[in-house]
NUPA-629636 format. One record per residue: residue number from 1; residue in one letter; x, y, z of N, C-alpha, C in turn. Coordinates in Angstrom, 1 decimal, padded with zeros to 4 digits. Layout:
{rec NUM 'a' {X Y Z} {X Y Z} {X Y Z}}
...
This chain:
{rec 1 'm' {047.6 093.1 -157.3} {047.3 093.2 -158.7} {047.2 091.7 -159.2}}
{rec 2 'p' {046.2 091.2 -159.7} {045.1 091.9 -160.3} {044.0 092.3 -159.3}}
{rec 3 'h' {043.2 093.2 -159.8} {042.1 093.7 -158.9} {040.8 093.4 -159.7}}
{rec 4 'l' {039.9 092.7 -159.0} {038.6 092.3 -159.6} {037.5 093.2 -159.0}}
{rec 5 'f' {036.8 094.0 -159.8} {035.6 094.7 -159.4} {034.4 094.0 -159.8}}
{rec 6 'i' {033.6 093.6 -158.8} {032.5 092.7 -159.0} {031.2 093.4 -158.8}}
{rec 7 'r' {030.3 093.3 -159.8} {029.0 093.9 -159.7} {027.9 092.9 -160.0}}
{rec 8 'g' {026.8 093.0 -159.4} {025.7 092.1 -159.7} {025.8 090.8 -159.0}}
{rec 9 'v' {026.7 090.7 -158.1} {026.9 089.5 -157.3} {027.0 090.0 -155.8}}
{rec 10 't' {026.3 089.3 -154.9} {026.3 089.8 -153.5} {027.6 089.5 -152.8}}
{rec 11 'v' {027.8 090.2 -151.7} {029.0 090.0 -150.9} {029.1 088.6 -150.4}}
{rec 12 'e' {027.9 088.1 -149.9} {027.9 086.7 -149.4} {028.2 085.7 -150.5}}
{rec 13 'q' {027.7 085.9 -151.7} {028.1 085.0 -152.8} {029.6 085.0 -153.1}}
{rec 14 'v' {030.1 086.2 -153.1} {031.6 086.3 -153.4} {032.4 085.7 -152.3}}
{rec 15 'k' {032.0 085.8 -151.1} {032.7 085.2 -150.0} {032.8 083.7 -150.2}}
{rec 16 't' {031.7 083.1 -150.7} {031.7 081.6 -150.8} {032.6 081.1 -151.9}}
{rec 17 'i' {032.9 081.9 -152.9} {033.8 081.5 -154.0} {035.2 082.1 -153.9}}
{rec 18 's' {035.4 083.1 -152.9} {036.6 083.9 -152.9} {037.9 083.0 -152.8}}
{rec 19 'k' {037.9 082.0 -151.9} {039.1 081.2 -151.7} {039.4 080.4 -152.9}}
{rec 20 'p' {038.5 079.6 -153.5} {038.9 078.8 -154.6} {039.1 079.6 -155.9}}
{rec 21 'l' {038.4 080.7 -156.0} {038.6 081.6 -157.2} {040.0 082.2 -157.1}}
{rec 22 'v' {040.4 082.8 -156.0} {041.8 083.4 -155.9} {042.9 082.3 -156.1}}
{rec 23 'q' {042.7 081.2 -155.5} {043.7 080.1 -155.6} {043.9 079.7 -157.0}}
{rec 24 'e' {042.8 079.5 -157.8} {042.9 079.1 -159.2} {043.6 080.2 -160.0}}
{rec 25 'l' {043.2 081.4 -159.7} {043.8 082.5 -160.5} {045.3 082.7 -160.2}}
{rec 26 'a' {045.6 082.5 -158.9} {047.0 082.6 -158.5} {047.9 081.5 -159.1}}
{rec 27 'd' {047.3 080.3 -159.2} {048.0 079.2 -159.8} {048.2 079.5 -161.3}}
{rec 28 'l' {047.2 080.0 -161.9} {047.3 080.4 -163.3} {048.4 081.4 -163.6}}
{rec 29 'c' {048.4 082.4 -162.7} {049.4 083.6 -162.9} {050.7 083.3 -162.3}}
{rec 30 'a' {050.9 082.2 -161.6} {052.1 081.8 -160.9} {052.5 082.9 -160.0}}
{rec 31 'c' {051.6 083.3 -159.1} {051.9 084.3 -158.1} {051.1 084.0 -156.8}}
{rec 32 'g' {051.4 084.7 -155.8} {050.7 084.5 -154.5} {049.3 084.9 -154.5}}
{rec 33 't' {048.5 084.3 -153.6} {047.1 084.7 -153.5} {047.0 086.1 -152.9}}
{rec 34 'd' {048.0 086.6 -152.2} {047.9 088.0 -151.7} {048.1 089.1 -152.7}}
{rec 35 'n' {048.3 088.7 -153.9} {048.4 089.7 -155.0} {047.0 090.1 -155.5}}
{rec 36 'f' {046.0 089.4 -155.1} {044.6 089.6 -155.7} {043.8 090.5 -154.7}}
{rec 37 't' {042.9 091.3 -155.3} {041.9 092.1 -154.6} {040.6 091.8 -155.2}}
{rec 38 'l' {039.6 091.4 -154.4} {038.2 091.3 -154.8} {037.4 092.4 -154.2}}
{rec 39 'e' {036.8 093.2 -155.0} {036.0 094.3 -154.5} {034.6 094.2 -155.0}}
{rec 40 'v' {033.7 094.0 -154.1} {032.3 093.9 -154.5} {031.7 095.4 -154.5}}
{rec 41 'v' {031.3 095.8 -155.7} {030.8 097.2 -155.9} {029.3 097.2 -155.6}}
{rec 42 'q' {028.9 098.0 -154.7} {027.5 098.1 -154.4} {026.9 099.1 -155.3}}
{rec 43 's' {026.1 098.7 -156.2} {025.4 099.5 -157.2} {023.9 099.3 -157.2}}
{rec 44 't' {023.2 100.4 -157.6} {021.8 100.3 -157.7} {021.5 100.3 -159.2}}
{rec 45 'f' {020.8 099.3 -159.7} {020.5 099.2 -161.1} {019.1 099.6 -161.3}}
{rec 46 'v' {018.8 100.5 -162.4} {017.5 101.0 -162.6} {017.1 100.7 -164.1}}
{rec 47 'f' {015.9 100.3 -164.3} {015.4 100.1 -165.6} {013.9 100.4 -165.5}}
{rec 48 'd' {013.4 101.1 -166.5} {011.9 101.4 -166.6} {011.3 101.9 -165.3}}
{rec 49 'e' {012.0 102.9 -164.7} {011.6 103.6 -163.5} {011.5 102.8 -162.2}}
{rec 50 'r' {012.3 101.7 -162.2} {012.3 100.9 -161.0} {013.7 100.2 -160.8}}
{rec 51 'e' {013.9 099.9 -159.6} {015.2 099.2 -159.3} {015.1 097.7 -159.8}}
{rec 52 'v' {016.1 097.2 -160.3} {016.2 095.8 -160.9} {017.4 095.2 -160.4}}
{rec 53 'p' {017.4 093.8 -160.4} {018.7 093.1 -160.0} {019.8 093.5 -161.0}}
{rec 54 'g' {021.0 093.5 -160.5} {022.2 093.8 -161.3} {022.6 092.6 -162.1}}
{rec 55 'y' {023.2 092.9 -163.3} {023.7 091.9 -164.1} {025.1 091.6 -163.7}}
{rec 56 'p' {025.5 090.3 -163.5} {026.9 090.0 -163.1} {027.9 090.5 -164.1}}
{rec 57 'f' {028.8 091.4 -163.6} {029.8 091.9 -164.5} {031.1 092.1 -163.6}}
{rec 58 'i' {032.1 091.5 -164.1} {033.4 091.5 -163.4} {034.4 092.2 -164.3}}
{rec 59 'e' {035.0 093.3 -163.7} {036.0 094.0 -164.4} {037.4 093.7 -163.8}}
{rec 60 'v' {038.3 093.3 -164.6} {039.6 092.9 -164.1} {040.6 094.0 -164.5}}
{rec 61 'k' {041.3 094.5 -163.5} {042.4 095.5 -163.8} {043.7 094.8 -163.5}}
{rec 62 'w' {044.6 094.8 -164.5} {045.8 094.0 -164.3} {046.9 094.4 -165.2}}
{rec 63 'f' {048.1 093.8 -165.1} {049.1 093.9 -166.1} {048.9 092.8 -167.1}}
{rec 64 'e' {049.1 093.1 -168.3} {048.8 092.1 -169.4} {049.7 090.9 -169.2}}
{rec 65 'r' {049.1 089.7 -169.4} {049.7 088.4 -169.3} {049.6 087.6 -170.6}}
{rec 66 'g' {049.0 088.2 -171.6} {048.9 087.4 -172.9} {047.5 086.8 -173.1}}
{rec 67 'q' {047.1 086.6 -174.3} {045.8 086.1 -174.7} {045.4 084.8 -174.0}}
{rec 68 'e' {046.3 083.8 -174.0} {046.1 082.5 -173.4} {045.7 082.6 -171.9}}
{rec 69 'i' {046.5 083.4 -171.2} {046.3 083.6 -169.8} {045.0 084.3 -169.6}}
{rec 70 'r' {044.7 085.4 -170.4} {043.5 086.1 -170.2} {042.3 085.3 -170.5}}
{rec 71 'd' {042.3 084.4 -171.5} {041.2 083.5 -171.8} {040.9 082.6 -170.6}}
{rec 72 'e' {042.0 082.0 -170.1} {041.8 081.1 -168.9} {041.4 081.8 -167.7}}
{rec 73 'f' {041.9 083.0 -167.5} {041.5 083.8 -166.3} {040.0 084.1 -166.4}}
{rec 74 'a' {039.5 084.5 -167.6} {038.1 084.7 -167.7} {037.2 083.5 -167.5}}
{rec 75 'n' {037.8 082.3 -168.0} {037.1 081.0 -167.8} {037.0 080.7 -166.4}}
{rec 76 'i' {038.0 080.9 -165.6} {038.0 080.6 -164.2} {037.0 081.4 -163.5}}
{rec 77 'i' {037.0 082.7 -163.7} {036.0 083.6 -163.1} {034.6 083.2 -163.5}}
{rec 78 't' {034.3 082.9 -164.8} {033.0 082.5 -165.2} {032.6 081.2 -164.5}}
{rec 79 'k' {033.4 080.2 -164.5} {033.1 078.9 -163.8} {032.7 079.1 -162.4}}
{rec 80 'q' {033.5 079.9 -161.7} {033.3 080.2 -160.2} {032.0 080.9 -160.0}}
{rec 81 'v' {031.7 081.9 -160.8} {030.4 082.7 -160.6} {029.2 081.8 -161.0}}
{rec 82 'q' {029.4 081.0 -162.1} {028.3 080.1 -162.5} {028.0 079.0 -161.4}}
{rec 83 's' {029.0 078.7 -160.6} {028.8 077.7 -159.6} {027.8 078.3 -158.5}}
{rec 84 'l' {027.6 079.6 -158.5} {026.6 080.2 -157.6} {025.2 080.1 -158.2}}
{rec 85 'e' {025.0 079.3 -159.3} {023.7 079.2 -160.0} {023.4 080.5 -160.7}}
{rec 86 'i' {024.4 081.2 -161.1} {024.2 082.5 -161.9} {024.5 082.0 -163.3}}
{rec 87 'p' {023.5 082.1 -164.2} {023.7 081.5 -165.6} {024.6 082.3 -166.5}}
{rec 88 'e' {024.7 083.6 -166.4} {025.5 084.4 -167.3} {026.4 085.4 -166.5}}
{rec 89 'v' {027.6 085.6 -167.0} {028.4 086.6 -166.4} {029.3 087.2 -167.5}}
{rec 90 'e' {029.6 088.5 -167.4} {030.5 089.2 -168.3} {031.8 089.5 -167.6}}
{rec 91 'v' {032.9 089.3 -168.3} {034.2 089.7 -167.7} {034.9 090.6 -168.7}}
{rec 92 'a' {035.4 091.7 -168.2} {036.1 092.6 -169.1} {037.5 093.0 -168.4}}
{rec 93 'f' {038.5 093.2 -169.3} {039.8 093.4 -168.8} {040.2 094.9 -169.1}}
{rec 94 's' {040.8 095.5 -168.1} {041.5 096.8 -168.3} {043.0 096.6 -168.0}}
{rec 95 't' {043.8 097.0 -168.9} {045.2 096.7 -168.7} {046.0 097.9 -168.3}}
{rec 96 'f' {046.9 097.8 -167.3} {047.8 098.8 -166.9} {049.1 098.6 -167.6}}
{rec 97 'r' {049.8 099.7 -168.0} {051.2 099.6 -168.3} {052.0 099.8 -167.1}}
{rec 98 'e' {053.1 099.1 -166.9} {053.9 099.2 -165.7} {054.4 100.6 -165.5}}
{rec 99 's' {054.6 101.4 -166.6} {055.1 102.8 -166.4} {054.0 103.7 -165.9}}
{rec 100 'd' {052.7 103.3 -165.9} {051.6 104.1 -165.5} {051.1 103.6 -164.1}}
{rec 101 'y' {051.8 102.7 -163.5} {051.3 102.2 -162.2} {052.4 102.4 -161.1}}
{rec 102 'y' {052.0 103.0 -160.0} {053.0 103.3 -159.0} {052.7 102.7 -157.6}}
{rec 103 'l' {053.7 102.4 -156.9} {053.6 101.9 -155.5} {054.5 102.7 -154.7}}
{rec 104 'n' {053.9 103.5 -153.7} {054.7 104.4 -152.9} {055.5 105.3 -153.7}}
{rec 105 'g' {054.9 105.8 -154.8} {055.6 106.9 -155.6} {056.6 106.3 -156.6}}
{rec 106 'k' {056.8 105.0 -156.6} {057.8 104.4 -157.5} {057.1 103.7 -158.6}}
{rec 107 's' {057.4 104.0 -159.9} {056.8 103.3 -161.0} {057.2 101.9 -161.1}}
{rec 108 'f' {056.3 101.0 -161.5} {056.6 099.6 -161.6} {057.6 099.4 -162.8}}
{rec 109 'a' {057.7 100.3 -163.7} {058.6 100.2 -164.8} {060.1 100.3 -164.3}}
{rec 110 'e' {060.3 100.9 -163.1} {061.6 101.1 -162.6} {062.2 099.8 -161.9}}
{rec 111 'e' {061.3 098.8 -161.7} {061.7 097.6 -161.0} {062.4 096.6 -161.8}}
């Protein structure tokens, strides 16, 4: 946790930024790099009866860390994706409450 779902960016592109992206995010969140999951979602985008390239969209699922961390987290993702010569990227956050998240049947709220 956090888990990044990445759309509109190829697996090869994500591979090239994966190490610096995760390192920067881990430094920001003061946690290990092994806490992060990057999932490239293979989607087919359709417009006007034809397949079109996907728009870069990254959804972050995580435990809330506050507005300042969220803003910097989004800036790091944006900077790394734009380094791939992708001019625009959208980032959205979905927040889990510890009481709603379980590991091996045990709620994170119990820890």
